[in-house]
N, CA, C and O atoms as a printed pandas DataFrame, in Angstrom:
     atom_number atom_name residue_name chain_id  residue_number  x_coord  y_coord  z_coord
0              1         N          MET        A               1   -1.541  -18.704  -76.952
1              2        CA          MET        A               1   -1.946  -17.423  -76.474
2              3         C          MET        A               1   -2.742  -17.752  -75.263
3              4         O          MET        A               1   -3.548  -18.673  -75.396
4              5         N          LYS        A               2   -2.643  -17.041  -73.852
5              6        CA          LYS        A               2   -3.492  -17.272  -73.014
6              7         C          LYS        A               2   -4.744  -16.590  -72.599
7              8         O          LYS        A               2   -4.990  -15.399  -72.785
8              9         N          PRO        A               3   -5.479  -17.427  -72.042
9             10        CA          PRO        A               3   -6.873  -16.588  -71.854
10            11         C          PRO        A               3   -6.934  -15.736  -70.859
11            12         O          PRO        A               3   -6.419  -15.783  -69.742
12            13         N          LYS        A               4   -7.820  -14.703  -71.516
13            14        CA          LYS        A               4   -7.533  -13.265  -70.501
14            15         C          LYS        A               4   -8.445  -13.456  -69.437
15            16         O          LYS        A               4   -8.568  -12.398  -68.821
16            17         N          PHE        A               5   -9.116  -14.342  -68.978
17            18        CA          PHE        A               5   -9.624  -14.688  -67.482
18            19         C          PHE        A               5   -9.550  -15.833  -66.943
19            20         O          PHE        A               5   -9.451  -16.835  -67.651
20            21         N          ARG        A               6   -9.582  -15.910  -65.558
21            22        CA          ARG        A               6   -9.346  -17.122  -65.050
22            23         C          ARG        A               6  -10.664  -17.686  -64.273
23            24         O          ARG        A               6  -11.419  -16.938  -63.653
24            25         N          ILE        A               7  -10.806  -18.751  -64.353
25            26        CA          ILE        A               7  -12.112  -19.222  -63.760
26            27         C          ILE        A               7  -11.782  -19.708  -62.452
27            28         O          ILE        A               7  -10.767  -20.393  -62.324
28            29         N          ASP        A               8  -12.637  -19.397  -61.287
29            30        CA          ASP        A               8  -12.498  -19.881  -60.179
30            31         C          ASP        A               8  -13.240  -20.960  -60.018
31            32         O          ASP        A               8  -14.466  -20.855  -60.020
32            33         N          TRP        A               9  -12.671  -22.070  -59.868
33            34        CA          TRP        A               9  -13.548  -23.300  -60.093
34            35         C          TRP        A               9  -14.201  -23.687  -58.851
35            36         O          TRP        A               9  -15.094  -24.532  -58.920
36            37         N          LYS        A              10  -13.858  -23.148  -57.636
37            38        CA          LYS        A              10  -14.633  -23.550  -56.195
38            39         C          LYS        A              10  -15.995  -22.733  -56.360
39            40         O          LYS        A              10  -17.083  -23.262  -56.135
40            41         N          LYS        A              11  -15.837  -21.214  -56.829
41            42        CA          LYS        A              11  -16.951  -20.317  -56.975
42            43         C          LYS        A              11  -18.050  -21.020  -58.376
43            44         O          LYS        A              11  -19.260  -20.798  -58.350
44            45         N          ALA        A              12  -17.525  -21.699  -59.305
45            46        CA          ALA        A              12  -18.094  -21.916  -60.483
46            47         C          ALA        A              12  -18.987  -23.345  -59.817
47            48         O          ALA        A              12  -20.160  -23.572  -60.113
48            49         N          LEU        A              13  -18.278  -24.093  -59.011
49            50        CA          LEU        A              13  -18.911  -25.257  -58.418
50            51         C          LEU        A              13  -20.110  -24.892  -57.335
51            52         O          LEU        A              13  -21.144  -25.558  -57.370
52            53         N          VAL        A              14  -19.965  -23.891  -56.433
53            54        CA          VAL        A              14  -20.797  -23.389  -55.468
54            55         C          VAL        A              14  -22.023  -23.070  -56.461
55            56         O          VAL        A              14  -23.103  -23.658  -56.402
56            57         N          PHE        A              15  -21.710  -22.082  -57.357
57            58        CA          PHE        A              15  -23.021  -21.781  -58.241
58            59         C          PHE        A              15  -23.528  -22.833  -58.926
59            60         O          PHE        A              15  -24.758  -22.881  -58.934
60            61         N          LEU        A              16  -22.843  -23.850  -59.608
61            62        CA          LEU        A              16  -23.599  -24.816  -59.948
62            63         C          LEU        A              16  -24.496  -25.637  -59.152
63            64         O          LEU        A              16  -25.489  -26.199  -59.614
64            65         N          ILE        A              17  -24.041  -25.701  -57.701
65            66        CA          ILE        A              17  -24.836  -26.413  -56.729
66            67         C          ILE        A              17  -26.198  -25.695  -56.486
67            68         O          ILE        A              17  -27.268  -26.304  -56.501
68            69         N          VAL        A              18  -26.072  -24.244  -56.241
69            70        CA          VAL        A              18  -27.290  -23.475  -56.177
70            71         C          VAL        A              18  -27.925  -23.568  -57.187
71            72         O          VAL        A              18  -29.126  -23.752  -56.989
72            73         N          SER        A              19  -27.539  -23.506  -58.460
73            74        CA          SER        A              19  -28.455  -23.420  -59.572
74            75         C          SER        A              19  -29.108  -25.108  -59.535
75            76         O          SER        A              19  -30.229  -25.440  -59.920
76            77         N          ALA        A              20  -28.314  -25.778  -59.105
77            78        CA          ALA        A              20  -29.086  -27.313  -59.228
78            79         C          ALA        A              20  -29.929  -27.584  -58.216
79            80         O          ALA        A              20  -30.777  -28.452  -58.424
80            81         N          GLY        A              21  -29.895  -26.981  -57.038
81            82        CA          GLY        A              21  -30.693  -26.906  -55.992
82            83         C          GLY        A              21  -32.083  -26.223  -56.544
83            84         O          GLY        A              21  -33.170  -26.798  -56.492
84            85         N          LEU        A              22  -31.945  -25.327  -56.909
85            86        CA          LEU        A              22  -33.038  -24.125  -57.579
86            87         C          LEU        A              22  -33.711  -24.872  -58.428
87            88         O          LEU        A              22  -34.937  -24.777  -58.366
88            89         N          SER        A              23  -33.120  -25.803  -59.435
89            90        CA          SER        A              23  -33.576  -26.452  -60.703
90            91         C          SER        A              23  -34.532  -27.490  -59.619
91            92         O          SER        A              23  -35.752  -27.507  -59.782
92            93         N          VAL        A              24  -34.023  -28.172  -58.736
93            94        CA          VAL        A              24  -34.953  -29.378  -58.137
94            95         C          VAL        A              24  -36.003  -28.517  -57.487
95            96         O          VAL        A              24  -37.095  -28.512  -58.055
96            97         N          ILE        A              25  -35.875  -27.813  -56.437
97            98        CA          ILE        A              25  -36.963  -26.880  -55.757
98            99         C          ILE        A              25  -38.125  -26.512  -56.830
99           100         O          ILE        A              25  -39.269  -26.941  -56.683
100          101         N          THR        A              26  -37.724  -25.635  -57.988
101          102        CA          THR        A              26  -38.750  -24.871  -58.668
102          103         C          THR        A              26  -39.301  -25.778  -59.900
103          104         O          THR        A              26  -40.422  -25.612  -60.381
104          105         N          GLY        A              27  -38.319  -26.817  -60.377
105          106        CA          GLY        A              27  -38.684  -27.602  -61.411
106          107         C          GLY        A              27  -38.251  -27.120  -62.453
107          108         O          GLY        A              27  -38.172  -27.954  -63.355
108          109         N          SER        A              28  -37.826  -25.768  -62.807
109          110        CA          SER        A              28  -37.558  -24.900  -64.110
110          111         C          SER        A              28  -36.092  -24.824  -64.243
111          112         O          SER        A              28  -35.359  -24.226  -63.456
112          113         N          PHE        A              29  -35.724  -25.449  -65.259
113          114        CA          PHE        A              29  -34.150  -25.413  -65.537
114          115         C          PHE        A              29  -33.726  -23.962  -65.974
115          116         O          PHE        A              29  -32.679  -23.421  -65.618
116          117         N          THR        A              30  -34.839  -23.313  -66.931
117          118        CA          THR        A              30  -34.499  -22.229  -67.319
118          119         C          THR        A              30  -34.275  -21.066  -66.500
119          120         O          THR        A              30  -33.471  -20.210  -66.872
120          121         N          MET        A              31  -35.081  -20.925  -65.129
121          122        CA          MET        A              31  -35.046  -20.084  -64.246
122          123         C          MET        A              31  -33.710  -20.451  -63.328
123          124         O          MET        A              31  -33.182  -19.546  -62.682
124          125         N          SER        A              32  -33.212  -21.719  -63.290
125          126        CA          SER        A              32  -31.801  -22.081  -62.789
126          127         C          SER        A              32  -30.936  -21.736  -63.271
127          128         O          SER        A              32  -29.950  -21.421  -62.605
128          129         N          LEU        A              33  -30.949  -21.658  -64.546
129          130        CA          LEU        A              33  -29.809  -21.169  -65.687
130          131         C          LEU        A              33  -29.697  -19.741  -65.701
131          132         O          LEU        A              33  -28.605  -19.227  -65.940
132          133         N          GLY        A              34  -30.728  -19.036  -65.467
133          134        CA          GLY        A              34  -30.923  -17.472  -65.353
134          135         C          GLY        A              34  -30.070  -17.090  -64.086
135          136         O          GLY        A              34  -29.221  -16.199  -64.051
136          137         N          ILE        A              35  -30.425  -17.878  -63.098
137          138        CA          ILE        A              35  -29.892  -17.363  -61.558
138          139         C          ILE        A              35  -28.427  -17.578  -61.874
139          140         O          ILE        A              35  -27.622  -16.669  -61.670
140          141         N          LEU        A              36  -28.018  -18.863  -62.414
141          142        CA          LEU        A              36  -26.739  -19.007  -62.324
142          143         C          LEU        A              36  -25.903  -17.814  -63.326
143          144         O          LEU        A              36  -24.813  -17.355  -62.987
144          145         N          LEU        A              37  -26.532  -17.458  -64.452
145          146        CA          LEU        A              37  -25.907  -16.553  -65.116
146          147         C          LEU        A              37  -25.656  -15.101  -64.235
147          148         O          LEU        A              37  -24.603  -14.472  -64.130
148          149         N          LEU        A              38  -27.061  -14.781  -63.610
149          150        CA          LEU        A              38  -26.939  -13.727  -62.893
150          151         C          LEU        A              38  -25.658  -13.872  -61.723
151          152         O          LEU        A              38  -24.934  -12.941  -61.372
152          153         N          LEU        A              39  -25.596  -15.130  -61.281
153          154        CA          LEU        A              39  -24.738  -15.263  -60.306
154          155         C          LEU        A              39  -22.996  -14.702  -60.588
155          156         O          LEU        A              39  -22.142  -14.123  -59.916
156          157         N          PHE        A              40  -23.107  -15.299  -62.062
157          158        CA          PHE        A              40  -21.621  -15.265  -62.489
158          159         C          PHE        A              40  -21.418  -13.701  -63.137
159          160         O          PHE        A              40  -20.299  -13.379  -63.537
160          161         N          VAL        A              41  -22.408  -12.873  -63.209
161          162        CA          VAL        A              41  -22.430  -11.422  -63.466
162          163         C          VAL        A              41  -22.079  -10.800  -62.247
163          164         O          VAL        A              41  -21.187   -9.953  -62.192
164          165         N          ALA        A              42  -22.650  -11.129  -61.389
165          166        CA          ALA        A              42  -22.657  -10.430  -60.215
166          167         C          ALA        A              42  -21.219  -10.576  -59.395
167          168         O          ALA        A              42  -20.619   -9.748  -58.710
168          169         N          ASP        A              43  -20.904  -11.940  -59.731
169          170        CA          ASP        A              43  -19.504  -12.236  -59.280
170          171         C          ASP        A              43  -18.330  -11.231  -60.055
171          172         O          ASP        A              43  -17.377  -10.747  -59.445
172          173         N          TYR        A              44  -18.541  -11.062  -61.219
173          174        CA          TYR        A              44  -17.447  -10.368  -62.164
174          175         C          TYR        A              44  -17.780   -9.056  -61.626
175          176         O          TYR        A              44  -16.797   -8.570  -61.067
176          177         N          LEU        A              45  -18.701   -8.384  -61.595
177          178        CA          LEU        A              45  -19.046   -7.059  -61.066
178          179         C          LEU        A              45  -18.565   -6.683  -59.843
179          180         O          LEU        A              45  -18.115   -5.561  -59.607
180          181         N          LEU        A              46  -18.646   -7.618  -59.021
181          182        CA          LEU        A              46  -17.887   -7.299  -57.458
182          183         C          LEU        A              46  -16.531   -7.516  -57.713
183          184         O          LEU        A              46  -15.830   -6.725  -57.083
184          185         N          ALA        A              47  -16.015   -8.167  -58.291
185          186        CA          ALA        A              47  -14.492   -8.218  -58.464
186          187         C          ALA        A              47  -13.805   -7.364  -59.222
187          188         O          ALA        A              47  -12.625   -7.056  -59.053
188          189         N          ASP        A              48  -14.658   -6.901  -60.213
189          190        CA          ASP        A              48  -14.045   -5.668  -60.824
190          191         C          ASP        A              48  -14.160   -4.364  -60.036
191          192         O          ASP        A              48  -13.139   -3.693  -60.192
192          193         N          TRP        A              49  -15.034   -3.799  -59.267
193          194        CA          TRP        A              49  -15.413   -3.084  -58.292
194          195         C          TRP        A              49  -14.138   -3.103  -57.354
195          196         O          TRP        A              49  -13.497   -2.081  -57.112
196          197         N          ALA        A              50  -13.853   -4.235  -56.892
197          198        CA          ALA        A              50  -12.979   -4.505  -55.691
198          199         C          ALA        A              50  -11.367   -4.113  -56.268
199          200         O          ALA        A              50  -10.526   -3.635  -55.507
200          201         N          ASP        A              51  -11.125   -4.362  -57.545
201          202        CA          ASP        A              51   -9.937   -4.377  -58.208
202          203         C          ASP        A              51   -9.872   -3.221  -58.488
203          204         O          ASP        A              51   -8.726   -2.779  -58.398
204          205         N          THR        A              52  -10.956   -2.201  -58.936
205          206        CA          THR        A              52  -10.946   -0.829  -59.163
206          207         C          THR        A              52  -10.452   -0.121  -58.000
207          208         O          THR        A              52   -9.488    0.642  -58.064
208          209         N          ARG        A              53  -11.196   -0.397  -56.779
209          210        CA          ARG        A              53  -10.779    0.253  -55.611
210          211         C          ARG        A              53   -9.483    0.171  -55.109
211          212         O          ARG        A              53   -8.890    1.155  -54.666
212          213         N          LYS        A              54   -8.903   -1.213  -55.166
213          214        CA          LYS        A              54   -7.519   -1.333  -54.903
214          215         C          LYS        A              54   -6.416   -0.674  -55.779
215          216         O          LYS        A              54   -5.335   -0.319  -55.308
216          217         N          ARG        A              55   -6.738   -0.545  -56.997
217          218        CA          ARG        A              55   -5.640    0.102  -57.818
218          219         C          ARG        A              55   -5.785    1.701  -57.560
219          220         O          ARG        A              55   -4.769    2.396  -57.533
220          221         N          LYS        A              56   -6.948    2.212  -57.389
221          222        CA          LYS        A              56   -7.357    3.643  -57.032
222          223         C          LYS        A              56   -6.272    4.070  -55.654
223          224         O          LYS        A              56   -5.467    4.995  -55.541
224          225         N          ARG        A              57   -6.643    3.004  -54.749
225          226        CA          ARG        A              57   -5.963    3.213  -53.364
226          227         C          ARG        A              57   -4.199    3.124  -53.688
227          228         O          ARG        A              57   -3.389    3.916  -53.208
228          229         N          GLU        A              58   -3.913    2.177  -54.445
229          230        CA          GLU        A              58   -2.486    2.211  -54.538
230          231         C          GLU        A              58   -1.910    3.241  -54.999
231          232         O          GLU        A              58   -0.852    3.653  -54.523
232          233         N          TRP        A              59   -2.787    4.052  -56.423
233          234        CA          TRP        A              59   -2.557    5.112  -57.127
234          235         C          TRP        A              59   -2.324    6.108  -56.129
235          236         O          TRP        A              59   -1.251    6.699  -56.257
236          237         N          ARG        A              60   -3.115    6.483  -55.080
237          238        CA          ARG        A              60   -3.259    7.676  -54.365
238          239         C          ARG        A              60   -1.941    7.507  -53.477
239          240         O          ARG        A              60   -1.118    8.413  -53.337
240          241         N          GLU        A              61   -1.847    6.375  -52.955
241          242        CA          GLU        A              61   -0.587    6.082  -51.832
242          243         C          GLU        A              61    0.830    6.516  -52.627
243          244         O          GLU        A              61    1.741    7.257  -52.257
244          245         N          PHE        A              62    0.641    5.729  -53.903
245          246        CA          PHE        A              62    1.998    6.280  -54.857
246          247         C          PHE        A              62    2.090    7.831  -54.933
247          248         O          PHE        A              62    3.138    8.375  -54.588
248          249         N          GLU        A              63    1.097    8.515  -55.345
249          250        CA          GLU        A              63    1.044    9.862  -55.441
250          251         C          GLU        A              63    1.537   10.621  -54.032
251          252         O          GLU        A              63    2.198   11.656  -54.111
252          253         N          GLU        A              64    1.233   10.137  -52.948
253          254        CA          GLU        A              64    1.379   10.807  -51.629
254          255         C          GLU        A              64    2.718   10.530  -51.291
255          256         O          GLU        A              64    3.362   11.460  -50.808
256          257         N          GLU        A              65    3.384    9.206  -51.480
257          258        CA          GLU        A              65    4.808    8.964  -51.489
258          259         C          GLU        A              65    5.638    9.835  -52.221
259          260         O          GLU        A              65    6.657   10.296  -51.706
260          261         N          LEU        A              66    5.251   10.140  -53.539
261          262        CA          LEU        A              66    6.041   11.049  -54.467
262          263         C          LEU        A              66    6.179   12.468  -53.926
263          264         O          LEU        A              66    7.231   13.084  -54.095
264          265         N          ARG        A              67    5.024   13.062  -53.206
265          266        CA          ARG        A              67    4.517   14.223  -52.890
266          267         C          ARG        A              67    5.696   14.400  -51.596
267          268         O          ARG        A              67    6.465   15.360  -51.549
268          269         N          ARG        A              68    5.680   13.538  -50.803
269          270        CA          ARG        A              68    6.471   13.326  -49.737
270          271         C          ARG        A              68    7.901   13.617  -50.259
271          272         O          ARG        A              68    8.483   14.576  -49.753
272          273         N          GLU        A              69    8.486   12.947  -51.148
273          274        CA          GLU        A              69    9.775   12.606  -51.526
274          275         C          GLU        A              69   10.295   14.107  -51.949
275          276         O          GLU        A              69   11.338   14.588  -51.506
276          277         N          ARG        A              70    9.259   14.902  -53.038
277          278        CA          ARG        A              70    9.685   16.020  -53.690
278          279         C          ARG        A              70    9.804   17.049  -52.583
279          280         O          ARG        A              70   10.654   17.936  -52.660
280          281         N          GLU        A              71    8.768   16.929  -51.303
281          282        CA          GLU        A              71    8.715   18.184  -50.400
282          283         C          GLU        A              71   10.173   17.991  -49.489
283          284         O          GLU        A              71   10.675   18.980  -48.957
284          285         N          ALA        A              72   10.838   16.555  -49.354
285          286        CA          ALA        A              72   11.950   16.370  -48.496
286          287         C          ALA        A              72   13.002   16.844  -49.333
287          288         O          ALA        A              72   13.941   17.519  -48.910
288          289         N          ARG        A              73   12.817   16.421  -50.768
289          290        CA          ARG        A              73   14.003   17.095  -51.603
290          291         C          ARG        A              73   14.308   18.601  -51.606
291          292         O          ARG        A              73   15.389   19.186  -51.682
292          293         N          GLU        A              74   12.952   19.099  -51.493
293          294        CA          GLU        A              74   13.027   20.996  -51.855
294          295         C          GLU        A              74   13.346   21.601  -50.495
295          296         O          GLU        A              74   13.886   22.705  -50.419
296          297         N          LYS        A              75   12.975   20.798  -49.285
297          298        CA          LYS        A              75   13.312   21.209  -47.851
298          299         C          LYS        A              75   15.063   20.948  -47.959
299          300         O          LYS        A              75   15.703   21.904  -47.520
300          301         N          LYS        A              76   15.738   20.010  -48.383
301          302        CA          LYS        A              76   16.841   19.503  -48.312
302          303         C          LYS        A              76   17.865   20.702  -49.285
303          304         O          LYS        A              76   19.023   21.096  -49.141
304          305         N          GLU        A              77   16.914   20.973  -50.169
305          306        CA          GLU        A              77   17.683   21.755  -51.125
306          307         C          GLU        A              77   18.052   23.212  -50.594
307          308         O          GLU        A              77   19.112   23.810  -50.776
308          309         N          ARG        A              78   16.717   23.722  -49.764
309          310        CA          ARG        A              78   16.779   25.142  -49.039
310          311         C          ARG        A              78   17.786   25.382  -48.025
311          312         O          ARG        A              78   18.268   26.469  -47.707
312          313         N          GLN        A              79   18.093   24.020  -47.469
313          314        CA          GLN        A              79   18.957   24.305  -46.343
314          315         C          GLN        A              79   20.455   24.556  -46.671
315          316         O          GLN        A              79   21.252   24.804  -45.766
């Protein structure tokens, strides 16, 4: 069975580097871990939002194409 999500290892590496840097700067492992989790959540939410916008746009384009085809067919039938 395939996993339902794919991990972008480049983003994960960048997030880990940011988290490690914050851990060194602040001296708090728990704060850097919390920020790492927030980065992953924000990334997921942004990706989901972008995917939803893309699907809605594609659906509107599909409906518009169907409407044009229907109007062309009706126009042809009237002639």
